[in-house]
N, C-alpha and C positions, 0 to 999 in steps of 0.2 A: 515482377519477377522475384522469386524467393531470394533471400540474401545468401551469399556464398559464405563458406566457412572462413573465419578470420584466423590470422596467425596468433599463436598463444601469447597471453599476457601474464608475466610472472611478477607477482608483487609480494611474495612471502618474505617475512613473517606477517605482513599486514593482512587484515581480513576486510573484504569489501562487503558491506551490509546494504542490501537493496530494500527500498520501499516497493510496494506492489502497485497500488492504484496510479495509473497514468505514467508508470515507469516500465514495469513488466507488462501490465495491462494497457489497453487503450482506453480512452475516456468513453463513457456511454455515448452512443450515436444519437443523432436527432430523433430517429425512429424509436430508440429505446426510451428517450425522455418523453416523447409524445405518447407512447403506450402507457407509461406510468401515470402521466398527467391525465390521460383520457380515463383510466380506471379510477383515479381519485375523484374525477368529476368536479373539479374546482378550477378557477383561473390560475394561470402560471404564477402570477403574484396575487396572493401571498404564499402560494404553495412552495416555491423553491426557497423562499426565505425561511419558512418554517422547517422545511426538509433539512437545511443545513444548520439551523439554530439549535436543533436538538441532537445533532449527530455525535457530538463529543460524548454525551452520556451513553449512547448506544455503543460507541467505539471503546469506551472505558469499561463497559460491562456493568454500569450502574443503572441502566434501564434495559428492560427486556424488549424484545421486538414488539410485543403488544403495547407496552408502555410507550415506546417511542412513537408508534403510529397514533396512539391515543393523544399524545401531546401535539403532534403535528395536526391532527384533526381538530383539536380544540383551538389551535391558532387560526385555522382557516374556516372554522365554522361548520365542519363536517362531522357527522356521527357515523363512523364506519363500524360495521358488525365484525365479529370474529372471522367470518368467511371473507369479508372484504379485506381484512388485514392479511390473511393468508395469500391472497392474490397480489396485493400491493407488495408484500415482502418478496414474493417469487419474481415479479417483474423487476423490482429494484435489484435483487440479488443477481439475476441473470444479466442485467445491464453491465455489471462489473466483471463478468467472467469472459475475459478475452486475453490474448497475448499479442505482444509487439514483436514481430520476427527480428527486427534489428537489435532490440535489447537482448533477446534470447541468444543471438549470435555473439554478442559481447560476453554474456554469461558463460557460454561454452568456450570462448577464447580464454577467459580467466580460469575456468576449470582445467583446460588443456595445459595451462601454464603452471598448474599446481597451486593456484591461489585459493585460499579458503574463502567460502561464500556463506553468507547468512541472509535471512530476510527479516525485516521489521516493518510490520504494517499496523496502522491505525485502522482496525476493523473489528466488527463484532465477532464473537466466538463462533458464529455460524459459518464464517469463512475459513475456519481452521482446517477443515477437511480438504477443501480445494487447494489451499496454500501448502499443506503438507503432503497431500496424496495426489495432486495433479501431476502431469507429466514432467513438470519442471522441479517438483519437490526434491528429487534425489540430488539436484545440484547443490543444495544447501546443507551445511553442517547442522544448522539450527534454524528453526522458524519461530519467530516471536510475534504473537498476536496480542494487541493491546487489550482486547476484550477479555482475554484470559488472565492478563497480568494485573488488571485494574489500574493501569498506567497508560498515559497517552503522550505522543510527541506533541510539542517539543519540551515536555518536562524533563529536567536533568535526570530524574530518577529512572526513567525508562532506558536512557542511554547507559547509565551506570550499571543497571541490571544486565543489559546485553553484554557490555564489556566484561563484567564479572563472570557471566555464564560462559563466555567464549574463552576466558582465561588469558586475556591479552592486556597489554598496557593501553591507555588511552591513545598514545601516539600511533598505535597499530590499527586503530579503528578508522576505517574509511566509509563514509556514509553517502548514499545516493538517494535523493528524494526530489520530487518535482516542486516542493514548496520551500522557499528560501528560509522561512522561519524554522523549519525542521532541520535543515542543514546547519543553520546557525546554532541550534541547540546542540548538535553533535560537536561542533567546533568549540562551543563554550565549555564542554567537559574535557577538552584536550585532544579531540580527534580532528579529522579533516573531512571535507565533503565536497560534493558537486551537486549543483542545482540542475536537475535533468530537464533538458528541452528536446533532445533527440539523441538517437543512438550514436550517430557519427561524432557529435561533440563529446559524448561520454567516453567513447573509445579513445579520442584524442587526449582527453584528460588523463585517463588511465595509463596510456602509453607514455605520456610525459612523466608520470610518477615512476615508471619502470626504468627510466634512463639512469 
């Protein structure tokens, strides 16, 4: 059943900054992972180890899509052609394009309460169009993509950049991410944060701040 509209959540002058992957989006499904692995044509291990080992360079914009897949291929003993890489990229990219209705309901409740919103994602620049121009894009004052900034979470510099661009004090920076180390990074620069597990817990945390 689709989620119902939630009562507004008013947190001004604080700004709630959301991660994208596995917070606004859902994690890739088993079918998504199987499709990518099948196209790669290699065993699950070492594939997934190599897939994540080189992800930071892709997310930071220091490796192109082709370089990223070349490095993964070298780790798993595969020689993928340029055409292979196009398909691997498309399957991988598509797997991360989803939305969590519960989280979106929370976002709309914050917007209805006049709370400013922003998005901060560790992602390659190829995701910027989806993040800025997707149906949820207008909810955010600003969208920050690590691959465009040359910075990644949980480095202090990326949070400091976001705080500066939003024109707020660190105390008004509220960050939501599914990875505890990324939330800890936000707290370390003077903000506050919530480790996302589900939309209901997120809503409870936010409403607690509004009291």
